[in-house]
C-alpha positions as YAML, in Angstrom:
chain: A
units: angstrom
residues:
- id: 1
  name: UNK
  ca: [-0.98, -58.62, 60.72]
- id: 2
  name: UNK
  ca: [2.81, -56.40, 61.25]
- id: 3
  name: UNK
  ca: [4.37, -55.72, 58.45]
- id: 4
  name: UNK
  ca: [8.76, -54.00, 58.66]
- id: 5
  name: UNK
  ca: [8.42, -50.72, 59.85]
- id: 6
  name: UNK
  ca: [4.88, -50.56, 60.89]
- id: 7
  name: UNK
  ca: [6.12, -49.74, 64.42]
- id: 8
  name: UNK
  ca: [7.69, -46.48, 62.57]
- id: 9
  name: UNK
  ca: [4.72, -45.78, 60.94]
- id: 10
  name: UNK
  ca: [2.54, -46.05, 64.47]
- id: 11
  name: UNK
  ca: [5.45, -43.81, 66.09]
- id: 12
  name: UNK
  ca: [5.19, -41.00, 63.14]
- id: 13
  name: UNK
  ca: [1.57, -41.19, 63.44]
- id: 14
  name: UNK
  ca: [2.24, -39.93, 67.21]
- id: 15
  name: UNK
  ca: [3.96, -37.65, 66.69]
- id: 16
  name: UNK
  ca: [2.19, -36.25, 63.97]
- id: 17
  name: UNK
  ca: [-0.65, -33.59, 65.05]
- id: 18
  name: UNK
  ca: [-4.20, -34.10, 65.35]
- id: 19
  name: UNK
  ca: [-6.29, -34.71, 62.55]
- id: 20
  name: UNK
  ca: [-8.06, -31.31, 62.81]
- id: 21
  name: UNK
  ca: [-5.14, -29.59, 64.12]
- id: 22
  name: UNK
  ca: [-3.52, -29.75, 60.68]
- id: 23
  name: UNK
  ca: [-6.50, -29.02, 58.32]
- id: 24
  name: UNK
  ca: [-7.09, -25.86, 60.57]
- id: 25
  name: UNK
  ca: [-3.97, -24.70, 59.56]
- id: 26
  name: UNK
  ca: [-4.89, -25.68, 56.37]
- id: 27
  name: UNK
  ca: [-8.03, -24.17, 56.43]
- id: 28
  name: UNK
  ca: [-6.14, -20.68, 57.62]
- id: 29
  name: UNK
  ca: [-3.86, -21.34, 54.68]
- id: 30
  name: UNK
  ca: [-6.27, -21.52, 52.22]
- id: 31
  name: UNK
  ca: [-8.33, -18.71, 52.94]
- id: 32
  name: UNK
  ca: [-5.83, -15.97, 52.12]
- id: 33
  name: UNK
  ca: [-4.77, -17.69, 49.23]
- id: 34
  name: UNK
  ca: [-7.95, -18.32, 47.36]
- id: 35
  name: UNK
  ca: [-8.30, -14.36, 47.79]
- id: 36
  name: UNK
  ca: [-5.02, -13.49, 46.16]
- id: 37
  name: UNK
  ca: [-5.44, -15.57, 43.13]
- id: 38
  name: UNK
  ca: [-9.46, -14.16, 43.15]
- id: 39
  name: UNK
  ca: [-8.01, -10.69, 43.39]
- id: 40
  name: UNK
  ca: [-4.16, -11.52, 41.63]
- id: 41
  name: UNK
  ca: [-3.79, -12.76, 38.04]
- id: 42
  name: UNK
  ca: [-1.22, -13.94, 36.10]
- id: 43
  name: UNK
  ca: [-1.61, -11.36, 33.47]
- id: 44
  name: UNK
  ca: [-1.49, -8.84, 36.51]
- id: 45
  name: UNK
  ca: [2.21, -10.17, 37.59]
- id: 46
  name: UNK
  ca: [4.09, -10.19, 34.60]
- id: 47
  name: UNK
  ca: [4.78, -6.75, 34.34]
- id: 48
  name: UNK
  ca: [5.74, -6.75, 37.40]
- id: 49
  name: UNK
  ca: [8.78, -8.80, 36.58]
- id: 50
  name: UNK
  ca: [10.10, -12.60, 36.78]
- id: 51
  name: UNK
  ca: [10.41, -11.92, 40.75]
- id: 52
  name: UNK
  ca: [6.60, -11.07, 41.41]
- id: 53
  name: UNK
  ca: [6.10, -14.13, 38.53]
- id: 54
  name: UNK
  ca: [8.13, -16.20, 40.61]
- id: 55
  name: UNK
  ca: [6.38, -15.49, 43.97]
- id: 56
  name: UNK
  ca: [2.84, -15.54, 42.49]
- id: 57
  name: UNK
  ca: [4.41, -19.50, 40.56]
- id: 58
  name: UNK
  ca: [5.37, -20.07, 44.57]
- id: 59
  name: UNK
  ca: [1.98, -19.45, 46.39]
- id: 60
  name: UNK
  ca: [0.26, -21.52, 43.52]
- id: 61
  name: UNK
  ca: [2.38, -24.41, 44.11]
- id: 62
  name: UNK
  ca: [1.90, -24.60, 47.75]
- id: 63
  name: UNK
  ca: [-2.14, -23.76, 47.40]
- id: 64
  name: UNK
  ca: [-2.07, -26.99, 44.90]
- id: 65
  name: UNK
  ca: [0.00, -28.82, 47.23]
- id: 66
  name: UNK
  ca: [-2.35, -28.44, 50.07]
- id: 67
  name: UNK
  ca: [-5.72, -29.08, 47.81]
- id: 68
  name: UNK
  ca: [-3.68, -32.41, 47.13]
- id: 69
  name: UNK
  ca: [-3.42, -33.20, 50.56]
- id: 70
  name: UNK
  ca: [-7.05, -32.06, 50.99]
- id: 71
  name: UNK
  ca: [-8.50, -34.19, 48.98]
- id: 72
  name: UNK
  ca: [-6.32, -37.54, 49.51]
- id: 73
  name: UNK
  ca: [-7.08, -36.37, 53.12]
- id: 74
  name: UNK
  ca: [-11.48, -36.62, 52.04]
- id: 75
  name: UNK
  ca: [-10.58, -40.24, 50.11]
- id: 76
  name: UNK
  ca: [-9.15, -42.17, 52.45]
- id: 77
  name: UNK
  ca: [-11.23, -40.71, 55.93]
- id: 78
  name: UNK
  ca: [-14.33, -38.88, 54.38]
- id: 79
  name: UNK
  ca: [-15.09, -35.47, 55.69]
- id: 80
  name: UNK
  ca: [-13.96, -33.70, 59.13]
- id: 81
  name: UNK
  ca: [-16.93, -32.10, 60.45]
- id: 82
  name: UNK
  ca: [-20.05, -32.98, 60.91]
- id: 83
  name: UNK
  ca: [-23.30, -30.78, 60.59]
- id: 84
  name: UNK
  ca: [-23.99, -29.70, 64.26]
- id: 85
  name: UNK
  ca: [-26.56, -30.77, 66.10]
- id: 86
  name: UNK
  ca: [-29.02, -27.84, 65.65]
- id: 87
  name: UNK
  ca: [-29.22, -28.25, 61.73]
- id: 88
  name: UNK
  ca: [-32.01, -29.41, 60.23]
- id: 89
  name: UNK
  ca: [-32.30, -32.05, 57.12]
- id: 90
  name: UNK
  ca: [-32.16, -29.23, 54.16]
- id: 91
  name: UNK
  ca: [-29.01, -27.21, 56.12]
- id: 92
  name: UNK
  ca: [-27.23, -30.74, 56.93]
- id: 93
  name: UNK
  ca: [-27.43, -31.60, 53.40]
- id: 94
  name: UNK
  ca: [-26.28, -28.29, 52.49]
- id: 95
  name: UNK
  ca: [-23.58, -28.49, 54.99]
- id: 96
  name: UNK
  ca: [-22.11, -31.71, 53.06]
- id: 97
  name: UNK
  ca: [-22.88, -30.62, 49.65]
- id: 98
  name: UNK
  ca: [-20.47, -26.88, 50.17]
- id: 99
  name: UNK
  ca: [-17.76, -28.60, 52.09]
- id: 100
  name: UNK
  ca: [-17.89, -32.08, 50.02]
- id: 101
  name: UNK
  ca: [-18.08, -29.19, 46.58]
- id: 102
  name: UNK
  ca: [-15.00, -27.03, 47.44]
- id: 103
  name: UNK
  ca: [-12.83, -30.29, 48.08]
- id: 104
  name: UNK
  ca: [-13.54, -31.57, 44.98]
- id: 105
  name: UNK
  ca: [-13.11, -27.92, 43.55]
- id: 106
  name: UNK
  ca: [-9.86, -27.33, 45.07]
- id: 107
  name: UNK
  ca: [-8.97, -30.71, 43.31]
- id: 108
  name: UNK
  ca: [-10.33, -29.87, 39.97]
- id: 109
  name: UNK
  ca: [-8.33, -26.62, 39.81]
- id: 110
  name: UNK
  ca: [-5.12, -28.58, 40.47]
- id: 111
  name: UNK
  ca: [-6.05, -30.70, 37.54]
- id: 112
  name: UNK
  ca: [-6.95, -28.21, 35.20]
- id: 113
  name: UNK
  ca: [-3.22, -26.56, 36.15]
- id: 114
  name: UNK
  ca: [-2.23, -30.03, 35.35]
- id: 115
  name: UNK
  ca: [-4.11, -30.41, 31.77]
- id: 116
  name: UNK
  ca: [-2.34, -26.58, 31.08]
- id: 117
  name: UNK
  ca: [0.85, -27.74, 31.88]
- id: 118
  name: UNK
  ca: [0.61, -30.99, 29.49]
- id: 119
  name: UNK
  ca: [-1.03, -28.63, 26.90]
- id: 120
  name: UNK
  ca: [1.44, -26.30, 26.37]
- id: 121
  name: UNK
  ca: [3.85, -25.37, 23.95]
- id: 122
  name: UNK
  ca: [6.94, -25.72, 26.77]
- id: 123
  name: UNK
  ca: [7.74, -27.13, 30.00]
- id: 124
  name: UNK
  ca: [5.89, -25.33, 32.57]
- id: 125
  name: UNK
  ca: [7.19, -25.59, 35.94]
- id: 126
  name: UNK
  ca: [5.26, -24.97, 39.43]
- id: 127
  name: UNK
  ca: [7.08, -22.49, 41.54]
- id: 128
  name: UNK
  ca: [9.62, -22.26, 39.08]
- id: 129
  name: UNK
  ca: [11.49, -25.33, 39.47]
- id: 130
  name: UNK
  ca: [8.74, -28.24, 39.41]
- id: 131
  name: UNK
  ca: [7.61, -29.38, 36.39]
- id: 132
  name: UNK
  ca: [3.69, -29.46, 35.45]
- id: 133
  name: UNK
  ca: [3.84, -32.25, 32.96]
- id: 134
  name: UNK
  ca: [5.24, -32.91, 29.68]
- id: 135
  name: UNK
  ca: [4.78, -30.11, 27.54]
- id: 136
  name: UNK
  ca: [2.31, -31.60, 23.91]
- id: 137
  name: UNK
  ca: [1.98, -28.49, 21.89]
- id: 138
  name: UNK
  ca: [-1.89, -28.37, 21.68]
- id: 139
  name: UNK
  ca: [-2.66, -24.31, 21.45]
- id: 140
  name: UNK
  ca: [-6.36, -24.90, 21.03]
- id: 141
  name: UNK
  ca: [-6.95, -27.50, 23.87]
- id: 142
  name: UNK
  ca: [-4.56, -25.30, 25.88]
- id: 143
  name: UNK
  ca: [-6.30, -22.41, 25.27]
- id: 144
  name: UNK
  ca: [-9.75, -24.06, 25.83]
- id: 145
  name: UNK
  ca: [-8.37, -25.67, 29.12]
- id: 146
  name: UNK
  ca: [-7.39, -22.04, 29.88]
- id: 147
  name: UNK
  ca: [-10.98, -21.17, 29.61]
- id: 148
  name: UNK
  ca: [-12.26, -23.32, 31.96]
- id: 149
  name: UNK
  ca: [-9.50, -22.98, 34.60]
- id: 150
  name: UNK
  ca: [-10.62, -19.67, 35.32]
- id: 151
  name: UNK
  ca: [-13.88, -20.07, 35.15]
- id: 152
  name: UNK
  ca: [-13.72, -22.95, 37.67]
- id: 153
  name: UNK
  ca: [-12.04, -21.20, 39.84]
- id: 154
  name: UNK
  ca: [-14.36, -18.30, 39.95]
- id: 155
  name: UNK
  ca: [-16.85, -21.10, 40.19]
- id: 156
  name: UNK
  ca: [-14.99, -22.21, 43.51]
- id: 157
  name: UNK
  ca: [-14.81, -18.35, 45.17]
- id: 158
  name: UNK
  ca: [-18.78, -18.42, 44.54]
- id: 159
  name: UNK
  ca: [-19.06, -21.60, 46.34]
- id: 160
  name: UNK
  ca: [-16.37, -20.84, 48.85]
- id: 161
  name: UNK
  ca: [-17.94, -17.59, 49.32]
- id: 162
  name: UNK
  ca: [-21.90, -19.44, 49.96]
- id: 163
  name: UNK
  ca: [-19.66, -21.61, 52.47]
- id: 164
  name: UNK
  ca: [-18.45, -18.79, 54.74]
- id: 165
  name: UNK
  ca: [-22.22, -17.37, 54.98]
- id: 166
  name: UNK
  ca: [-23.29, -20.57, 55.53]
- id: 167
  name: UNK
  ca: [-21.01, -20.96, 58.47]
- id: 168
  name: UNK
  ca: [-21.51, -17.42, 59.51]
- id: 169
  name: UNK
  ca: [-25.62, -17.75, 59.39]
- id: 170
  name: UNK
  ca: [-25.23, -20.84, 61.37]
- id: 171
  name: UNK
  ca: [-22.37, -19.18, 64.31]
- id: 172
  name: UNK
  ca: [-24.54, -15.74, 64.40]
- id: 173
  name: UNK
  ca: [-28.71, -17.08, 64.24]
- id: 174
  name: UNK
  ca: [-28.48, -20.90, 65.48]
- id: 175
  name: UNK
  ca: [-25.38, -20.10, 68.14]
- id: 176
  name: UNK
  ca: [-23.82, -23.30, 67.47]
- id: 177
  name: UNK
  ca: [-20.25, -21.78, 67.47]
- id: 178
  name: UNK
  ca: [-19.77, -22.97, 63.86]
- id: 179
  name: UNK
  ca: [-16.91, -20.67, 63.03]
- id: 180
  name: UNK
  ca: [-15.09, -21.63, 66.38]
- id: 181
  name: UNK
  ca: [-14.71, -25.10, 64.84]
- id: 182
  name: UNK
  ca: [-11.91, -23.97, 62.39]
- id: 183
  name: UNK
  ca: [-10.68, -21.25, 63.58]
- id: 184
  name: UNK
  ca: [-7.76, -20.75, 65.38]
- id: 185
  name: UNK
  ca: [-8.29, -20.95, 70.05]
- id: 186
  name: UNK
  ca: [-6.49, -17.14, 70.05]
- id: 187
  name: UNK
  ca: [-9.67, -16.18, 67.77]
- id: 188
  name: UNK
  ca: [-12.38, -17.96, 69.78]
- id: 189
  name: UNK
  ca: [-12.85, -14.43, 72.37]
- id: 190
  name: UNK
  ca: [-13.82, -12.54, 69.23]
- id: 191
  name: UNK
  ca: [-16.13, -15.30, 68.46]
...
């Protein structure tokens, strides 16, 4: 059964890059953003002035947007990567667990960021222009969510480090070219 406008969506779908292509781009963009937010906190940028904080806030908006897109894709189509044939049963479980934990962890960071805006005493704006949530002025809950948000983010960083270590191990130990799966083709000659 077709519905009005279905031909437009079909044509648009043909024009968009393949799923793996845009996932590679998002994967490549998320790595430096994750490192940035592990190393640089809002307390580090506030003394540098409003322009530095604005830059940090825009990066956070990009990070959250990519996280939500990735989560929506995961909810609709599941994991894009499958475990390779050289992985044993336990390694296959670990592969799925690590990838799923990262996607849900990114979503969790976005949700706690929203809850920070919701419990704030004033309107917080992502990127300096997009209101996060209507402020309910709940300082104690805001403080607790803020602490949880920080620990959640560093736990996500640890999971990402385990994920990277797992794929580096696969690539070099099993020689299954695991790093080539998400790396741009220009880097393949080095892998």
